[in-house]
Structure formats: structure tokens, C-alpha cells
N, C-alpha and C positions, 0 to 999 in steps of 0.2 A: 504494500500500500504506500502510495506517495502522499506526503503531507504538503507539497509545495503549492497546491492550489487551494489549500484550506485557509480560511480567515482566522479561525481560532482552533486551539487544541486544548484538551484536558491534560495538564502536566501534573503528574503525581510523583511526588518525592516522599521520602520516608524518614520519620523521626528515628532517633537512636533505638527506641524500643520496637521499631518495625511498623508503627502505626502509619498508614498512608495519609497524606494530605494532598488534596487535589485543588488545583487552581487553573482557571481558564487563562490562556495567554495567547498573544499574537504569535505568529510563526513565519519565518522566512527561510527560503532554501539557500543553502550555502554550497561551497564547492565540495567535491568528493562525496556527494550523497548525504551530507550532514544538514542539520537544520539549526536555527537559532532564534533567540529573542533576547531582549534586554530586560533588566530588572534592577532593583536597588540592592546595593551591598548590605543594606539593613533589613532586607525582606526575609521572611521565613524560608523561602525557596533557597536563597543564597546560604543561609545558615545551615539548612539541612544538607545541601550539597557539599558543605565543608566536611561532613561526616560520612556520606555515602554517595557514590556516583550512580547508584541503581535508581532508575525511574521508569515510569510507563507513560506513554502518550497515546492520545486517541482524538480523532476529529470530533469537534463539539460546536455548540453555539456559544454566544458571548457569556452565557451564564454557566457554562461548563457541562451542559446536558449533552451526553454523547449522541452523535448522529446515528440514526438507525442503520443497521447493517454493518456497523463497524465494531471492532474489538480493540481492547488495549494492546499496544505493542511494547514489548520490553526494549529498553534502551539504556544507554549510559549518558550522563551529562557532566559537563565540566564548566567551571567558571573561567572566563577569559577577560582580558583587558587589552589595552594598547591597540595594535593594528587590527586584531581580530574583533574587538569591540567596535572599532570604527567601521569595519565592513558590515557588521550587523546593524549598526546605527544607520548607515546609508541605505541599506536594504529595507529596514523598517520604515524609514521616512518615505522612501519611494513607494512602498506598498500601501501604507496607511495614511500618508499625507497629513491633512489637517487634524486628524484624530490624534496624532502624536502631540501636537501643540495643545489640544484640548485636554488630553489626559495629564500633561505636565501642569497646566494651569489649575486643574481640579486638584491635583496632588498638593500643590502649594497652598491653595485655599483651605483644603481639609486639614493639612498639616499645621497651618497657622491657627485654625480654630481649635484644634485638639492640642496645640502647643507641643507637637511632636513631629517636626519636619524630618523627612528622610531624603537622602539623595535620590535623584530620578535618573534611571537608566545609566548608572555609572559602572555597571558590570554586565558582561554578556554571558549567555548560556549557550553552549554548543551541544547539540543532541546527536548522538550516533545510534541508529537503530541496530539492534542485535540481528545477526544473520539468521 
């Protein structure tokens, strides 16, 4: 199954005790059959990936509801910065356009209201599907 034409995926990472945590994310196709998205270094996804690279992904809607006829795919994920993050950022902005600006603005507004601002898109996640 290819994820490159999907707008959203269910990205499931795992806590130290093995509990799955699912989050809908944007997804872009990268080179060598990998996929990626950006997130905050302060996000739960980034914190969980610091402990295990095991994840599952599945096509979904914006709320994370799986698309019918699809199944979760086992994968590994790793955090990236530098040139790899820049590549992901360019592709995310090209694919999602104005939505990237809107999500950043909403993140700033909500972070200001809650008095807990976190960095926006300062780390990339590269997903490699298992064979």
C-alpha cells in the first residue's frame, strides 16, 4: 500500500509500557520509498520515538478514523533535523499550502492561552514501512 496520495494517516507510536497512542498526521512521500511529516520536539510523538522506533501507520481522515478497506502497516520511524527536516518542510508546505500557516497560527494562539507554547515543526519524522 502506498501512502503518498493520502492526506492524513493514523500514526501510532508506543509508550514504554507498550500502550499504543494514535495521532492523525499529515504525510508526504520522501525518497527511497520513505514517508515523513513534521512535529514539535515537545510532542508526545517525539518523546515516544526517543524510546522506540516501532510504529504503525494507516490511511485515515483528519480525525484519525481509519479509511475503510485499509489495515495498519508496521513500520519504523526516526526523528530527523537539518537537511532532512528541510526536505520534509518543503514537501509539507507544497502539499498542504495555507493549512501549514493556519495550523502554526492556531498553535501559537492555543499555546498562548494555555501558557504552554511548544515549538512548531522543529523536528521531522521519517517513516520506513516494514517489508
